N, C-alpha and C positions, 0 to 999 in steps of 0.2 A: 814245452809249452804247457803251463797250467791253466793259463787264463783262457775265456771264450775268444773265439777268432771274431777279429774285427771286421766288420764290412769294409769292403776296399772303396766304395764311394759314401760321400756324406748323405746324411738321410733325407735331406730337403732335396738333394739331387735325384735319389731314388723316385721319390714322390713326383717330382716333376716329370720323369721318364713315365712313371706310370699314369699322370695325366694326359701325357701325350699320346700315350697309346690308347688311351680312351676317344680321343679327340681325332686320332688318326684312322684308327680302325672301327671303333664300334660307331661313332655318330654316322659315317658314310653308310655303314651296314643298316641302321636303324632308318635313315633317310631312303633308301633304296628300297627296304622292306614297306614302307609307307607307300612309296609311288607304288609298287607292284601292287599292294592291297588296293589301292584306288583304282587299278585298271583290271582289277580281278574280274569285278561283274560286267554287265552289259556298257559298252562305252562307244557310242556312236555306231551301233551296228556291230562290232568288233568285238569278239572275246578271245581271251586266251585260252589256248589247248589245256586240259590237265595234263599233268607230267605223263602219268600212265598212260593216257591216251595217245600223246604224242609217239611212244615208243611204239605203240601198235599201229599207227597211222602211216608215220614217217618212214619209208624203206631204208634211209640210210642211217637212221638211229636204229633200227630194228637190227640191221647187217652190222653194225658196231657192237652191237652187244652179244652178238654170237661168236663162238669159238670157231677155230678152222675146221674143227670135224663137223659142225653144224652147218658151215657154209659149205663145206662139200656135198653134206648130205642134199641142200638145196639145190645145189648146181646139179646134182645126180637126177633129181625130183624134176628139174627144168629141162633134161636133157640137153646141158651146156657139153661141148664136146670138150676133151682134153682138157678136163679142169685140175686132175689130180698133180700135174706138174707145175701149178700156179702156185706163186706165195699169196698170203693175205690180202695184200693191197690189190693186185691186179686181178684176182678173183673177186673181191668186192666190186670193182668197177664193171668187170663182165656182167656180173649179177645185177647191178644196177641197171645197166642197158638192157639186158632181158626184160627184167620187171617193167622198165619203162615202155619198151615196146610192147609188150602185152597188155600193160597198164592194170597188172593185178597186184594185189597187196597180199597176196596169199593168205 
């Protein structure tokens, strides 16, 4: 085969798929970005939290970002009994209950 490989689809169809990709993926993303941009400031007394602040303030997010070893260290610090035998999900649930009971964000 000495010639250049032919594209299996006609050029017009490839361009149509490209246009559809822009319409289906990029346009809704731009619309969502614009909508969130409008809500970024003060709007009716409600502000969206900064992403970095949310990780520090919301215990569920902070625990989700921790490894199993870190969860076990936190359980040890909170004096949670029998934490070593538990899996990640069960340990996270127990830690959340303990943190809510203490109302502490450590």
